[in-house]
N, C-alpha and C positions, 0 to 999 in steps of 0.2 A: 785722496779720500781716506785711504788706509792710515796715513800719518795723522790726519785730523782726528779720526776716531781714536787712535792710540793716545793722542794728547788729551782728549776729553776723558778717556778712561783713566789715564794717569792722574788727572786732577781729582777725579772722584775717589780713586783708591789710594792716593798718596804715593804713587810709584813713578818711576822714570828718573834717570840720572839728573837731568836738568832740574826737574821739579824738586827732587830730594835735596839738591844743593840749595835751591832757593828757600825751601822750607827750613832747612837747617839754619840758614842765615836769619830767618825771620822768627824763629822760635827758640831753639837752643842757643843760638848766638845772641839773641836779644836778652834772654834771661841771665846769661852769664857775663854779658858785656860789662866791663868795669866803669864805663862812662855812660852818661845819659844818651839815648839814641834819638833817632828821628821820631817825629810825631809828638814831641814834647811841646805843650802849649806855650804861647808867648807870655811875658809878664803881664800882670793885670794892668788895666787902664786906670787912670785916676778917676775918682768919683767925688761929687760934691758932698761935703759934710754939712750937717745942719747949720753951721755958722757961716757957710759960704766958702770955706776953705776947701782944699782937696786933701784926700787921704788915699794912700795906696800901700799895698804890701806885695812885693814881687813874689811870683811863684817860684823863683829860682831857689835852689838849695843853698843854705848858708855857707856851704863849703866853697861856693862859687863867688862869695862876697869877700871883700877885703876884711881882715880881722881888725877888731878895735879892742882897746884895753878895757873900756868900760861899756857894759851893755846899756842900751837905751832903757829909760824907765818904762815900766809896764803901764801903758796908758789905755785903760779899758774904753775910755770915751773915743779915742782915735781908732781903736780896733772896731768898736761898734759902728763907726761911720762906714766901714767897709762891708757891711751886711745890708743888702737892699731891703730886707723886711723891716728894718728899723728906719729906713728913709721914706717908707710909704706913708702917705697922708691918712690920718685917722682922726676920729672925733676926740679920742684920748690917746696919749702916747702908749705904745705897747710896752708893758713890763713883762717880759718873757722869763718866767721862773720855772720852766719845765724842761730843762736841758737834759735831765736824766732820761726822759722819754725819747727825745730827739733833739739834736742841736740845730741851730740855724746855719745857713750856708753863706760864706763870703763870696764877694765878686770873683775872686781868683778861681774858686771851684766851679762856679757857674760858667765862667768864661772858658775854662779849660774844656768843659763838656761841650759847650757850643762850638768851640774851635774844632773839636773832633768831628762833630756832625756837619759842620760847614765846609771842612777842608779835606778830610780823608775817611769819611764814613764808609766802611767796608767790613766784611767778615774777616775774622782773624785765622791765621794758621793754614788757610786753604788757598786763597788766591795768590797768583804769581805776578799780578800787576802791581803798579807802584803804590796806589793808595791802600791796597790790602796789606802790603808790607809795612807801610807807615802805621796802619792801624795795629798790626801785630807788634811792631816795635813799641808803640805807645802803651799797649796793654801789658807787655812784659816789662817795660820800664817801670810802670806803676807797681807791678809785683815786686820788683827789685827794691824800690823805694820803701814800700810798706814793710818788706822783710827787714831792711836795714833799720827801720824805725823801731822795731822791737828787738834788734840785734840778733836776728836769726843767723845761723852759720852759713846758710845758703838760701837763695830764693826758691830752690826746689822744695824747701820745707814749708812753703807758704801756699796754701790752697785757697783760692777764691771761692766763697760760698755766697748764699743770699744774705746771710746775717749770722749772728752768734747762735741762734736757735738751730739753724741748719748745720753749723759747724759741730755742735755738740751731738746732734742726731747722727752726723756722719761717723763720729767716734763710736757712738752706741751701736750703730749698724755694722760698720766695717771692722772695728776692733772688738767691740763687746760680744757680738754674736759668735764669731769664730773662737774667741778666747775664753769666755765665761761659761760655766756649767752649773748645774744644780749643786747647791751647797756653798758656792762662792758668795762673797759679800762685797758690797760697794758702800763706802763711807761717804756720806754727804753731811750737810749742816742744816740746821733749822731755819737759816736765813736765806736759803737759795731762792732765786727766781724760778718760776715754773719751767723755764727753758733748761735748767740744770737739775730738774727733778722729774718731770713727766717722762722724758726719754728713758730714764733709768727705771721708772715704775713699769713702763711697757716691757722693757727687757726682763725685769725681775719676774713679772707675771708669766712671761713666755718660758723662762729658763729655771724657775725655782731659785732665784738669787735673793739673798737677804739684803735688805737696805738698813744701814745703821746711820745714826745721826749724832753729830757733835752738837750738844745743846747750846742754846743762847742764854746768857746770864741776864739778870735783871737790868744791868747797865747796857745791854744790847751788844755784847761782845761774846766771842766764842769761849766756851769753857774747855780749854785745851787740856786740862787735867784729865779729861775723860778719854783722850785720844789713845794713850797706850793700851787701855783695856779694849778699845774697839779694834785694835790691830793685833792684840796679843795672840789670838789662836791661829794666825797665819792664813785665815780664809779670805781676808780682804785683798782683793786684786786691784782695786782702783779707789783712790780718794779724789773726790771732785768738790771743789770749794770755790765760792765767789771771792774775788779779790777785794772789791769794794761793794758793800751792800747798796742796792738801789733804793732801799727804804731807810735804813739806819745810818748810812754813810760810813759804817764801820770799815776800817782798813785792816784786813786780816793778814797775819804773818805767814803768807803762803810759802815763802822759802823755808821757814822752820817746819811747817806742816809737810812740805815735800821731802825734807830730810827724814822725818819720822816715817813717812809712807814708804820711802825707798828702803829704809832699814828693815821694814817689815815685809819687804818683797812686793809692795804694791806700786802701781803707777800713779801719777798725779796729773789731774786735769784742773785747769784754772779757767773760770769764767771771768774774763777781763773786760767785760762790756763797759764797766764804769771806771776802769782804771787806765787802760790804754788811751782813752780820749783826754785824760786829765793830768796824768803824772808820768814821769819816766818809767818805762817798763822794759826790762832786759830779760828775755826768756832764758838766757844762759845763766844769769845770776839767780833767777828764781829757782832754777833746777827742776822745772816741771817737765812733763812729757807731752802734754797737749795744752793748747791755749786758744780760746775762742774770743774774738772781738768783732766789732761791727763799725762800718763806715759812718752810718747816719748819726751816731752819737759823737763823732769826732770831726764835725764840720763838713763831712762828706755827704754824698747822696745816699738815698735809701736804695735797697735792692742789692747791696753787696756787702759782704763781710769777709772774714778770713778765719781759717784754722791754721795755726802753726803746730807742727808736731815734729818730733825727732825723726830724722830721715829713715833710720832703720825700721822704725815702727810703720811709717807710711809705705815703705817698700814691701813689707810683709802683709799689709792689709789689702783685701780685695776691693774692687771699685764699689762706690756707693750707688751711682746711677749708670745705666748702660745706654749707649747710643753713639752718635758721631763724636769724633775728636778724642774720646778716651780710649780709642783702640789703635793698635798698630797694624793688625791684619784681621780681616773678617772672612770667614768661610761660612757655608750654610749651617754647619753644625757646631762650630767652635770659633773662638776669637782669641787673639793675643792682645794684651792690654798695652797701652801707651806707657811711656816712662813718666816719672814725676816731673812736674806736678799735674800733668794733663790727664793722668789716669783717673783723677777725681773731678774733672771738669768736663762733663758730658754736654754736648750740644753747643749752641751759640751762647756764649757767656755775656755778662753785662759789660759790654766794652766801654761805652761812654761812662758808665758808673765807675769802672776801674780807673779810667783817666781822671775822673773827679776825685776818687779815693787818693790817687797819687798826689794830686794838687792839694788836697786837704792835709796830707802828711807833710808836704813841703811848707804849708802855711804854719802848721803847729810847730814844726822844727824851727822855723824862723822866729817864732815867738819865744821858744824855749820852754820845754815841758816843766822844768823846775819852777819857772816863773808862773806858768799857768796854774800849777798845783798850789803855789803860795797864794796866788790871787783867790782861788777857790776857798782855801782855808781861812784867809782873812775875811772873806765875805761870810763864811759859815760862822765864825766867831762873832762878827758884828751882828748878824741876823739873830743868832741865839740870844745875844744881849738885848737886842731890840724887842724880841718876842716876849721877854719877861715883862714888858710894859702892858701886855694884853692879859687881863684877868682870865682865870679859868683855862689857860692854855698849857698843855703838857707837851714837851718835846720828847720824842722817842729817840733812843740811842745814846752813844757815848759823848763825852765832852768834845769840844771843837778840836782840840789837839790830837784826837785819835779818830778823826773822821775826815771824809772828803767833803765836797761841796754839795751835800744833800741833807735836807732837814725835813723830816716828817713830824707832824704834830696833830694833836686833837684839841678841840675846843668843846668843853663840857656843855652838854645839852644841844649841841648843833651837829647835824650830820655833815661830814666832809663835802658831800655834793652841794649842800646848801651854802656852805662857806665858799666853795669854788664858784658858785653861781653869782654870789654877791661880788666876789673879787673880779670876776669877768666883767661885770658891769662897770668896774673901776679901771678896766684895761689891764688887769693883772691876771696872767695865765699861770695857774698851778695845777698839779695833778691831784685828783681826788679818787679814792677807792682803795683797793688792796694792792695796787701796783704789781700785779702778777706775782704776789707773794702771800697767798692766802694762809698757808700754814704758819708763817711768821706772825701775821696779825692775830691768828688764833692763839699762838704762844703768848703774845703781848696782851691778850685779853681785850682786844678792840676789833670791831668788825671792819673798820676802814680808817684811813687817815688822809689828811691833806699833806702835800709835799711841795716844798720849794727847792729848786736845784739850779745850779749856776754853771756858767762857762766863762770863757775869756772876755766875752762882750757884756757881761753883767756889771751894772754900775750901782752905786749906793742909792741913787734916786729910786731904783726899783724896789729896794728894801723898804724905803720910806713909804712907797705906794702900797706895799704888802701890809705894813703895819696899820696904815690908815684904813685900808679895806677891811682888815680884821676887826678893828674897832667899830666900823660901820655894820659889819655882819652881826656883831653882838647887839647893837641897837635895833637893827631891823627885826631880829627874831625875839627880842625882848619886848617888842611893842605888842 
């Protein structure tokens, strides 16, 4: 009886020699392991394409495949066949042009999550039985793959969050509150998503911090000639910039901005929500200090994202949330925090979603991020050319060569919601509104816009459907 009580107590408190060894094997060991561990989902099954053939993309990492001299052509139609939403029967084919809001999910991701739930669904880092250790290994293996995807120096620099919004709030709370004081300044831009604006507004109101802004030019790009003056007095402690605008598609030179920030004694945060899903991103090459991104825009599930930060910053930051798992030892009046990365991951995390996130990273890696971005840009150029066929249409933002796969536009005399409603009747899904960027729309002098955005599965026929739908919208509202 005494031994049984001691074992249960050890499980709850994380003590006991045997338990400690098992936990080390399923947490620290899993995160640092150089090769993929247990709990990794099997390759995706084959699925019927619309033409009756089969299409598949293995979830295995490209490093496990034989190398070839010439890469396979980027075939968006074959890729599209691996996404079940496009195989669903509908009255009209789905033209999904809202990938900047959320991406669709391939079979490989859905099957990876199903494999977890069907074969080793258990809580992580706690249990000492087999499927719990499998679940822990799969969760930490996903962290390792996501960290490698952005070229982090260590998986310990990669914190799982709910999304980019929570990642930025974590920085505002755990770094900003201890470090910033009245009179300090934060430099932002006029094109930020609300997620990289509102947390700093809250902190500024609490602490008397000044918010400064890099302006947006008439072409939809940052006026970086203003940055030296914004940094000149030495009061700026953080520069926080979106990598690719979710409205304008503008690709900002964040490495250049980071160098200027560091030269002025400020840290650099990058909102990479629209860049990590679409183009190669290397946190070491960018030279930033914090970077936020999210799974659901990169073919993965909702409910999980990531914060990457330099390890020395994370080590010095206090926890964001308190509770289970983020502690090493708890007494009635004080606690000792867990080591990285678990110090910032309180409670039961999104385990299945982490597994899906890892599968999404494998999928994108196999496609090749250079090729994904080239596909996006080719579609952007084609779409911008085709939209010129529509009278009274204005495209917001820079030329195709200086943007990602995002195109926002207005149609004179028509509200974007009305445009989107007509397009929906044609099976075309676009975003309409301010796209969580109200200050940017105010700067542009428009209350709202419609937005088409692309991913690896977008095909030219969807652009044709968009243009047909826009012509129909003009006719409907002209009547």
